[in-house]
A tleap script that builds the chain and sets N, CA, C and O, in Angstrom:
source leaprc.protein.ff14SB
mol = sequence {
  NMET SER SER PRO CYS GLN ALA CYS GLY ALA
  CYS CYS ALA TYR SER ALA ASP TRP PRO ARG
  PHE SER THR GLU ASP ASP ALA GLU ILE ALA
  LEU ILE PRO ALA ALA TYR VAL ASP ASP PRO
  ALA GLY ARG MET ARG CYS ASP GLY ASP ARG
  CYS SER ALA LEU ALA GLY GLU VAL GLY ARG
  ALA VAL SER CYS ARG VAL TYR ALA VAL ARG
  PRO GLU VAL CYS ARG THR CYS GLU PRO GLY
  ASP PRO GLU CYS GLU MET ALA ARG ARG ARG
  TYR GLY LEU PRO PRO CLEU
}
set mol.1.N position { -97.793 -51.868 -63.563 }
set mol.1.CA position { -97.258 -50.564 -63.921 }
set mol.1.C position { -95.780 -50.720 -64.284 }
set mol.1.O position { -95.036 -51.382 -63.561 }
set mol.2.N position { -95.350 -50.122 -65.389 }
set mol.2.CA position { -93.957 -50.213 -65.798 }
set mol.2.C position { -93.115 -49.196 -65.038 }
set mol.2.O position { -93.629 -48.223 -64.486 }
set mol.3.N position { -91.843 -49.440 -65.024 }
set mol.3.CA position { -90.894 -48.568 -64.334 }
set mol.3.C position { -90.764 -47.240 -65.080 }
set mol.3.O position { -90.830 -47.218 -66.309 }
set mol.4.N position { -90.580 -46.130 -64.352 }
set mol.4.CA position { -90.333 -44.859 -65.041 }
set mol.4.C position { -89.044 -44.928 -65.857 }
set mol.4.O position { -88.852 -44.139 -66.782 }
set mol.5.N position { -88.174 -45.854 -65.523 }
set mol.5.CA position { -86.916 -46.003 -66.259 }
set mol.5.C position { -87.160 -46.420 -67.712 }
set mol.5.O position { -86.388 -46.061 -68.601 }
set mol.6.N position { -88.227 -47.173 -67.948 }
set mol.6.CA position { -88.519 -47.644 -69.299 }
set mol.6.C position { -89.034 -46.538 -70.212 }
set mol.6.O position { -89.160 -46.735 -71.421 }
set mol.7.N position { -89.332 -45.377 -69.637 }
set mol.7.CA position { -89.731 -44.222 -70.432 }
set mol.7.C position { -88.662 -43.138 -70.359 }
set mol.7.O position { -88.919 -41.988 -70.717 }
set mol.8.N position { -87.470 -43.494 -69.899 }
set mol.8.CA position { -86.427 -42.489 -69.700 }
set mol.8.C position { -85.121 -42.934 -70.360 }
set mol.8.O position { -84.890 -42.655 -71.536 }
set mol.9.N position { -84.268 -43.627 -69.601 }
set mol.9.CA position { -82.986 -44.091 -70.125 }
set mol.9.C position { -81.879 -43.062 -70.073 }
set mol.9.O position { -80.775 -43.323 -70.550 }
set mol.10.N position { -82.149 -41.887 -69.499 }
set mol.10.CA position { -81.150 -40.815 -69.477 }
set mol.10.C position { -79.868 -41.237 -68.760 }
set mol.10.O position { -78.773 -40.864 -69.180 }
set mol.11.N position { -79.997 -42.003 -67.693 }
set mol.11.CA position { -78.794 -42.410 -66.951 }
set mol.11.C position { -77.896 -43.303 -67.797 }
set mol.11.O position { -76.683 -43.335 -67.590 }
set mol.12.N position { -78.475 -44.023 -68.743 }
set mol.12.CA position { -77.710 -44.931 -69.603 }
set mol.12.C position { -77.104 -44.210 -70.799 }
set mol.12.O position { -76.391 -44.812 -71.602 }
set mol.13.N position { -77.388 -42.932 -70.912 }
set mol.13.CA position { -76.869 -42.149 -72.034 }
set mol.13.C position { -76.261 -40.836 -71.543 }
set mol.13.O position { -76.188 -39.856 -72.285 }
set mol.14.N position { -75.826 -40.834 -70.283 }
set mol.14.CA position { -75.306 -39.612 -69.675 }
set mol.14.C position { -73.818 -39.408 -69.923 }
set mol.14.O position { -73.386 -38.299 -70.237 }
set mol.15.N position { -73.028 -40.480 -69.783 }
set mol.15.CA position { -71.580 -40.333 -69.887 }
set mol.15.C position { -70.935 -41.676 -70.169 }
set mol.15.O position { -71.311 -42.685 -69.573 }
set mol.16.N position { -69.978 -41.694 -71.063 }
set mol.16.CA position { -69.238 -42.928 -71.334 }
set mol.16.C position { -68.405 -43.339 -70.131 }
set mol.16.O position { -67.997 -44.496 -70.030 }
set mol.17.N position { -68.149 -42.420 -69.226 }
set mol.17.CA position { -67.372 -42.739 -68.022 }
set mol.17.C position { -68.227 -43.302 -66.900 }
set mol.17.O position { -67.684 -43.830 -65.930 }
set mol.18.N position { -69.541 -43.206 -67.000 }
set mol.18.CA position { -70.417 -43.627 -65.916 }
set mol.18.C position { -70.528 -45.143 -65.784 }
set mol.18.O position { -70.447 -45.646 -64.663 }
set mol.19.N position { -70.707 -45.891 -66.859 }
set mol.19.CA position { -70.950 -47.332 -66.656 }
set mol.19.C position { -69.680 -48.139 -66.409 }
set mol.19.O position { -69.444 -49.134 -67.095 }
set mol.20.N position { -68.859 -47.733 -65.445 }
set mol.20.CA position { -67.620 -48.441 -65.120 }
set mol.20.C position { -67.886 -49.645 -64.223 }
set mol.20.O position { -68.788 -49.637 -63.385 }
set mol.21.N position { -67.081 -50.667 -64.424 }
set mol.21.CA position { -67.134 -51.833 -63.543 }
set mol.21.C position { -66.358 -51.481 -62.282 }
set mol.21.O position { -65.210 -51.043 -62.360 }
set mol.22.N position { -66.967 -51.667 -61.141 }
set mol.22.CA position { -66.266 -51.346 -59.900 }
set mol.22.C position { -66.279 -52.501 -58.911 }
set mol.22.O position { -65.271 -52.752 -58.251 }
set mol.23.N position { -67.390 -53.206 -58.794 }
set mol.23.CA position { -67.458 -54.308 -57.833 }
set mol.23.C position { -67.551 -55.664 -58.519 }
set mol.23.O position { -67.526 -56.694 -57.845 }
set mol.24.N position { -67.656 -55.686 -59.829 }
set mol.24.CA position { -67.826 -56.943 -60.565 }
set mol.24.C position { -66.515 -57.730 -60.601 }
set mol.24.O position { -65.434 -57.161 -60.750 }
set mol.25.N position { -66.636 -59.034 -60.462 }
set mol.25.CA position { -65.450 -59.860 -60.671 }
set mol.25.C position { -65.457 -60.337 -62.126 }
set mol.25.O position { -66.419 -60.103 -62.858 }
set mol.26.N position { -64.396 -60.995 -62.530 }
set mol.26.CA position { -64.271 -61.435 -63.924 }
set mol.26.C position { -65.419 -62.333 -64.357 }
set mol.26.O position { -65.869 -62.260 -65.501 }
set mol.27.N position { -65.897 -63.181 -63.450 }
set mol.27.CA position { -66.999 -64.088 -63.793 }
set mol.27.C position { -68.281 -63.321 -64.076 }
set mol.27.O position { -69.033 -63.692 -64.977 }
set mol.28.N position { -68.544 -62.259 -63.320 }
set mol.28.CA position { -69.748 -61.447 -63.546 }
set mol.28.C position { -69.645 -60.680 -64.854 }
set mol.28.O position { -70.625 -60.576 -65.592 }
set mol.29.N position { -68.480 -60.150 -65.143 }
set mol.29.CA position { -68.286 -59.418 -66.397 }
set mol.29.C position { -68.415 -60.365 -67.581 }
set mol.29.O position { -68.917 -59.973 -68.634 }
set mol.30.N position { -67.969 -61.607 -67.422 }
set mol.30.CA position { -68.057 -62.595 -68.505 }
set mol.30.C position { -69.499 -62.926 -68.869 }
set mol.30.O position { -69.750 -63.416 -69.970 }
set mol.31.N position { -70.453 -62.672 -67.975 }
set mol.31.CA position { -71.865 -62.918 -68.273 }
set mol.31.C position { -72.447 -61.882 -69.229 }
set mol.31.O position { -73.456 -62.135 -69.887 }
set mol.32.N position { -71.817 -60.727 -69.302 }
set mol.32.CA position { -72.276 -59.664 -70.203 }
set mol.32.C position { -71.745 -59.982 -71.600 }
set mol.32.O position { -70.543 -60.202 -71.752 }
set mol.33.N position { -72.595 -60.013 -72.618 }
set mol.33.CA position { -72.102 -60.297 -73.963 }
set mol.33.C position { -70.933 -59.373 -74.332 }
set mol.33.O position { -70.987 -58.162 -74.117 }
set mol.34.N position { -69.901 -59.964 -74.879 }
set mol.34.CA position { -68.661 -59.243 -75.190 }
set mol.34.C position { -68.881 -58.005 -76.060 }
set mol.34.O position { -68.121 -57.041 -75.960 }
set mol.35.N position { -69.893 -58.017 -76.896 }
set mol.35.CA position { -70.165 -56.866 -77.764 }
set mol.35.C position { -70.491 -55.605 -76.965 }
set mol.35.O position { -70.378 -54.499 -77.493 }
set mol.36.N position { -70.892 -55.754 -75.708 }
set mol.36.CA position { -71.279 -54.620 -74.875 }
set mol.36.C position { -70.216 -54.238 -73.846 }
set mol.36.O position { -70.435 -53.336 -73.037 }
set mol.37.N position { -69.074 -54.911 -73.869 }
set mol.37.CA position { -68.023 -54.667 -72.877 }
set mol.37.C position { -66.819 -54.010 -73.539 }
set mol.37.O position { -66.350 -54.462 -74.583 }
set mol.38.N position { -66.323 -52.943 -72.925 }
set mol.38.CA position { -65.110 -52.256 -73.363 }
set mol.38.C position { -64.012 -52.641 -72.370 }
set mol.38.O position { -63.754 -51.921 -71.406 }
set mol.39.N position { -63.371 -53.786 -72.620 }
set mol.39.CA position { -62.376 -54.325 -71.678 }
set mol.39.C position { -61.246 -53.362 -71.341 }
set mol.39.O position { -60.943 -53.186 -70.161 }
set mol.40.N position { -60.608 -52.732 -72.325 }
set mol.40.CA position { -59.483 -51.863 -71.968 }
set mol.40.C position { -59.873 -50.713 -71.028 }
set mol.40.O position { -59.056 -50.262 -70.224 }
set mol.41.N position { -61.098 -50.251 -71.129 }
set mol.41.CA position { -61.544 -49.136 -70.291 }
set mol.41.C position { -62.212 -49.616 -69.001 }
set mol.41.O position { -62.476 -48.806 -68.113 }
set mol.42.N position { -62.488 -50.908 -68.881 }
set mol.42.CA position { -63.123 -51.448 -67.681 }
set mol.42.C position { -64.546 -50.964 -67.495 }
set mol.42.O position { -64.959 -50.628 -66.385 }
set mol.43.N position { -65.288 -50.932 -68.583 }
set mol.43.CA position { -66.658 -50.408 -68.531 }
set mol.43.C position { -67.508 -51.027 -69.631 }
set mol.43.O position { -67.041 -51.825 -70.444 }
set mol.44.N position { -68.766 -50.630 -69.623 }
set mol.44.CA position { -69.646 -51.001 -70.722 }
set mol.44.C position { -69.209 -50.227 -71.966 }
set mol.44.O position { -68.754 -49.088 -71.862 }
set mol.45.N position { -69.345 -50.839 -73.131 }
set mol.45.CA position { -69.028 -50.157 -74.392 }
set mol.45.C position { -70.084 -49.072 -74.623 }
set mol.45.O position { -71.268 -49.282 -74.361 }
set mol.46.N position { -69.652 -47.941 -75.104 }
set mol.46.CA position { -70.568 -46.835 -75.363 }
set mol.46.C position { -70.436 -46.351 -76.797 }
set mol.46.O position { -69.376 -46.458 -77.413 }
set mol.47.N position { -71.519 -45.824 -77.307 }
set mol.47.CA position { -71.545 -45.125 -78.590 }
set mol.47.C position { -71.693 -43.662 -78.218 }
set mol.47.O position { -72.799 -43.201 -77.936 }
set mol.48.N position { -70.597 -42.932 -78.213 }
set mol.48.CA position { -70.609 -41.576 -77.657 }
set mol.48.C position { -70.801 -41.700 -76.161 }
set mol.48.O position { -70.050 -42.413 -75.496 }
set mol.49.N position { -71.795 -41.016 -75.622 }
set mol.49.CA position { -72.097 -41.104 -74.196 }
set mol.49.C position { -73.136 -42.181 -73.883 }
set mol.49.O position { -73.439 -42.427 -72.715 }
set mol.50.N position { -73.666 -42.804 -74.886 }
set mol.50.CA position { -74.761 -43.763 -74.715 }
set mol.50.C position { -74.245 -45.193 -74.600 }
set mol.50.O position { -73.459 -45.643 -75.434 }
set mol.51.N position { -74.687 -45.905 -73.566 }
set mol.51.CA position { -74.324 -47.311 -73.394 }
set mol.51.C position { -74.840 -48.092 -74.606 }
set mol.51.O position { -75.984 -47.920 -75.028 }
set mol.52.N position { -73.991 -48.938 -75.150 }
set mol.52.CA position { -74.390 -49.706 -76.340 }
set mol.52.C position { -75.476 -50.736 -76.041 }
set mol.52.O position { -76.104 -51.255 -76.964 }
set mol.53.N position { -75.703 -51.037 -74.767 }
set mol.53.CA position { -76.761 -51.986 -74.406 }
set mol.53.C position { -78.134 -51.321 -74.302 }
set mol.53.O position { -79.138 -52.010 -74.121 }
set mol.54.N position { -78.190 -50.009 -74.413 }
set mol.54.CA position { -79.461 -49.288 -74.325 }
set mol.54.C position { -80.177 -49.344 -75.670 }
set mol.54.O position { -79.626 -48.941 -76.695 }
set mol.55.N position { -81.398 -49.843 -75.656 }
set mol.55.CA position { -82.220 -49.902 -76.864 }
set mol.55.C position { -83.347 -48.882 -76.732 }
set mol.55.O position { -83.882 -48.689 -75.641 }
set mol.56.N position { -83.706 -48.237 -77.822 }
set mol.56.CA position { -84.828 -47.309 -77.819 }
set mol.56.C position { -84.399 -45.858 -77.823 }
set mol.56.O position { -83.231 -45.535 -78.039 }
set mol.57.N position { -85.375 -44.985 -77.579 }
set mol.57.CA position { -85.173 -43.542 -77.633 }
set mol.57.C position { -85.257 -42.956 -76.224 }
set mol.57.O position { -86.262 -43.109 -75.531 }
set mol.58.N position { -84.188 -42.286 -75.820 }
set mol.58.CA position { -84.137 -41.660 -74.498 }
set mol.58.C position { -85.316 -40.698 -74.346 }
set mol.58.O position { -85.601 -39.894 -75.233 }
set mol.59.N position { -85.984 -40.800 -73.212 }
set mol.59.CA position { -87.120 -39.931 -72.919 }
set mol.59.C position { -88.442 -40.416 -73.475 }
set mol.59.O position { -89.476 -39.785 -73.256 }
set mol.60.N position { -88.423 -41.529 -74.192 }
set mol.60.CA position { -89.665 -42.054 -74.769 }
set mol.60.C position { -89.900 -43.502 -74.343 }
set mol.60.O position { -90.805 -43.787 -73.559 }
set mol.61.N position { -89.093 -44.396 -74.856 }
set mol.61.CA position { -89.235 -45.819 -74.529 }
set mol.61.C position { -87.877 -46.481 -74.714 }
set mol.61.O position { -87.308 -46.456 -75.806 }
set mol.62.N position { -87.364 -47.072 -73.646 }
set mol.62.CA position { -86.051 -47.715 -73.687 }
set mol.62.C position { -86.074 -49.045 -72.944 }
set mol.62.O position { -86.979 -49.332 -72.161 }
set mol.63.N position { -85.059 -49.837 -73.214 }
set mol.63.CA position { -84.834 -51.072 -72.467 }
set mol.63.C position { -83.342 -51.365 -72.492 }
set mol.63.O position { -82.594 -50.819 -73.303 }
set mol.64.N position { -82.934 -52.232 -71.592 }
set mol.64.CA position { -81.537 -52.638 -71.499 }
set mol.64.C position { -81.395 -54.033 -72.083 }
set mol.64.O position { -82.083 -54.963 -71.663 }
set mol.65.N position { -80.509 -54.173 -73.042 }
set mol.65.CA position { -80.306 -55.469 -73.685 }
set mol.65.C position { -79.633 -56.483 -72.756 }
set mol.65.O position { -79.665 -57.683 -73.029 }
set mol.66.N position { -79.025 -56.015 -71.663 }
set mol.66.CA position { -78.327 -56.912 -70.738 }
set mol.66.C position { -78.854 -56.741 -69.311 }
set mol.66.O position { -78.109 -56.918 -68.347 }
set mol.67.N position { -80.119 -56.401 -69.179 }
set mol.67.CA position { -80.699 -56.050 -67.880 }
set mol.67.C position { -80.395 -57.081 -66.786 }
set mol.67.O position { -80.029 -56.701 -65.674 }
set mol.68.N position { -80.538 -58.344 -67.075 }
set mol.68.CA position { -80.354 -59.380 -66.058 }
set mol.68.C position { -78.916 -59.476 -65.558 }
set mol.68.O position { -78.682 -59.945 -64.444 }
set mol.69.N position { -77.951 -59.040 -66.364 }
set mol.69.CA position { -76.535 -59.135 -65.984 }
set mol.69.C position { -75.848 -57.771 -65.980 }
set mol.69.O position { -74.621 -57.696 -66.048 }
set mol.70.N position { -76.625 -56.702 -65.901 }
set mol.70.CA position { -76.062 -55.348 -65.936 }
set mol.70.C position { -75.130 -55.122 -64.744 }
set mol.70.O position { -75.279 -55.775 -63.712 }
set mol.71.N position { -74.169 -54.200 -64.880 }
set mol.71.CA position { -73.209 -53.941 -63.809 }
set mol.71.C position { -73.855 -53.304 -62.577 }
set mol.71.O position { -74.971 -52.789 -62.635 }
set mol.72.N position { -73.132 -53.355 -61.477 }
set mol.72.CA position { -73.608 -52.794 -60.211 }
set mol.72.C position { -73.931 -51.315 -60.328 }
set mol.72.O position { -74.926 -50.859 -59.764 }
set mol.73.N position { -73.114 -50.555 -61.047 }
set mol.73.CA position { -73.376 -49.120 -61.177 }
set mol.73.C position { -74.750 -48.871 -61.796 }
set mol.73.O position { -75.411 -47.887 -61.465 }
set mol.74.N position { -75.174 -49.741 -62.675 }
set mol.74.CA position { -76.504 -49.629 -63.282 }
set mol.74.C position { -77.593 -50.014 -62.282 }
set mol.74.O position { -78.668 -49.414 -62.262 }
set mol.75.N position { -77.313 -50.995 -61.474 }
set mol.75.CA position { -78.289 -51.468 -60.484 }
set mol.75.C position { -78.526 -50.456 -59.366 }
set mol.75.O position { -79.613 -50.415 -58.789 }
set mol.76.N position { -77.530 -49.649 -59.060 }
set mol.76.CA position { -77.655 -48.727 -57.932 }
set mol.76.C position { -78.322 -47.411 -58.292 }
set mol.76.O position { -78.763 -46.689 -57.398 }
set mol.77.N position { -78.408 -47.081 -59.555 }
set mol.77.CA position { -79.106 -45.851 -59.963 }
set mol.77.C position { -80.606 -46.099 -59.814 }
set mol.77.O position { -81.163 -46.984 -60.464 }
set mol.78.N position { -81.244 -45.326 -58.969 }
set mol.78.CA position { -82.662 -45.515 -58.663 }
set mol.78.C position { -83.494 -44.354 -59.207 }
set mol.78.O position { -83.012 -43.222 -59.248 }
set mol.79.N position { -84.724 -44.613 -59.622 }
set mol.79.CA position { -85.585 -43.531 -60.114 }
set mol.79.C position { -85.698 -42.412 -59.074 }
set mol.79.O position { -86.065 -42.650 -57.923 }
set mol.80.N position { -85.379 -41.203 -59.498 }
set mol.80.CA position { -85.517 -40.031 -58.644 }
set mol.80.C position { -84.323 -39.731 -57.764 }
set mol.80.O position { -84.323 -38.714 -57.071 }
set mol.81.N position { -83.291 -40.590 -57.762 }
set mol.81.CA position { -82.120 -40.287 -56.935 }
set mol.81.C position { -81.308 -39.164 -57.597 }
set mol.81.O position { -81.585 -38.805 -58.741 }
set mol.82.N position { -80.317 -38.608 -56.902 }
set mol.82.CA position { -79.570 -37.469 -57.458 }
set mol.82.C position { -78.944 -37.744 -58.830 }
set mol.82.O position { -78.939 -36.862 -59.689 }
set mol.83.N position { -78.421 -38.947 -59.044 }
set mol.83.CA position { -77.826 -39.273 -60.341 }
set mol.83.C position { -78.882 -39.330 -61.431 }
set mol.83.O position { -78.658 -38.864 -62.548 }
set mol.84.N position { -80.029 -39.899 -61.105 }
set mol.84.CA position { -81.151 -39.963 -62.033 }
set mol.84.C position { -81.566 -38.550 -62.446 }
set mol.84.O position { -81.698 -38.248 -63.633 }
set mol.85.N position { -81.766 -37.703 -61.456 }
set mol.85.CA position { -82.232 -36.342 -61.748 }
set mol.85.C position { -81.196 -35.552 -62.549 }
set mol.85.O position { -81.567 -34.757 -63.412 }
set mol.86.N position { -79.914 -35.757 -62.279 }
set mol.86.CA position { -78.855 -35.092 -63.033 }
set mol.86.C position { -78.918 -35.508 -64.511 }
set mol.86.O position { -78.822 -34.671 -65.409 }
set mol.87.N position { -79.079 -36.802 -64.741 }
set mol.87.CA position { -79.162 -37.308 -66.114 }
set mol.87.C position { -80.430 -36.811 -66.800 }
set mol.87.O position { -80.387 -36.433 -67.971 }
set mol.88.N position { -81.543 -36.804 -66.099 }
set mol.88.CA position { -82.804 -36.331 -66.680 }
set mol.88.C position { -82.698 -34.853 -67.076 }
set mol.88.O position { -83.190 -34.458 -68.133 }
set mol.89.N position { -82.064 -34.050 -66.241 }
set mol.89.CA position { -81.879 -32.625 -66.586 }
set mol.89.C position { -81.108 -32.471 -67.891 }
set mol.89.O position { -81.441 -31.615 -68.711 }
set mol.90.N position { -80.087 -33.289 -68.088 }
set mol.90.CA position { -79.296 -33.185 -69.303 }
set mol.90.C position { -80.163 -33.359 -70.547 }
set mol.90.O position { -79.894 -32.755 -71.585 }
set mol.91.N position { -81.187 -34.174 -70.442 }
set mol.91.CA position { -82.064 -34.437 -71.578 }
set mol.91.C position { -83.336 -33.587 -71.544 }
set mol.91.O position { -84.246 -33.795 -72.347 }
set mol.92.N position { -83.398 -32.636 -70.622 }
set mol.92.CA position { -84.564 -31.758 -70.545 }
set mol.92.C position { -85.815 -32.464 -70.050 }
set mol.92.O position { -86.929 -32.027 -70.340 }
set mol.93.N position { -85.644 -33.552 -69.306 }
set mol.93.CA position { -86.780 -34.301 -68.791 }
set mol.93.C position { -87.148 -33.767 -67.404 }
set mol.93.O position { -86.261 -33.375 -66.646 }
set mol.94.N position { -88.419 -33.747 -67.067 }
set mol.94.CA position { -88.831 -33.221 -65.746 }
set mol.94.C position { -88.398 -34.173 -64.626 }
set mol.94.O position { -88.186 -35.362 -64.865 }
set mol.95.N position { -88.268 -33.649 -63.412 }
set mol.95.CA position { -87.933 -34.501 -62.271 }
set mol.95.C position { -89.021 -35.551 -62.052 }
set mol.95.O position { -90.178 -35.355 -62.422 }
set mol.96.N position { -88.629 -36.650 -61.451 }
set mol.96.CA position { -89.609 -37.703 -61.122 }
set mol.96.C position { -90.309 -37.366 -59.812 }
set mol.96.O position { -91.168 -38.122 -59.358 }
savepdb mol mol.pdb
quit
């Protein structure tokens, strides 16, 4: 069974301020391809509110281009948690 996240992606397209690096050290950030890192802002690069590493259509089918090396803030968002539900509401998606 696939993760409900692969049919959602709302958390990855909620806010350009959300995918900030907070616990990562320089070596961990260096593992993320530079095209997806916004160094001056200390976060993942975004296109509007959408993380540039998010592939696919929010609410239908998505994947993360840097899943194996994604930041801690991405790892801590869990399906159905308050942040997840807040992001899903923004896109008109039902609660999990």
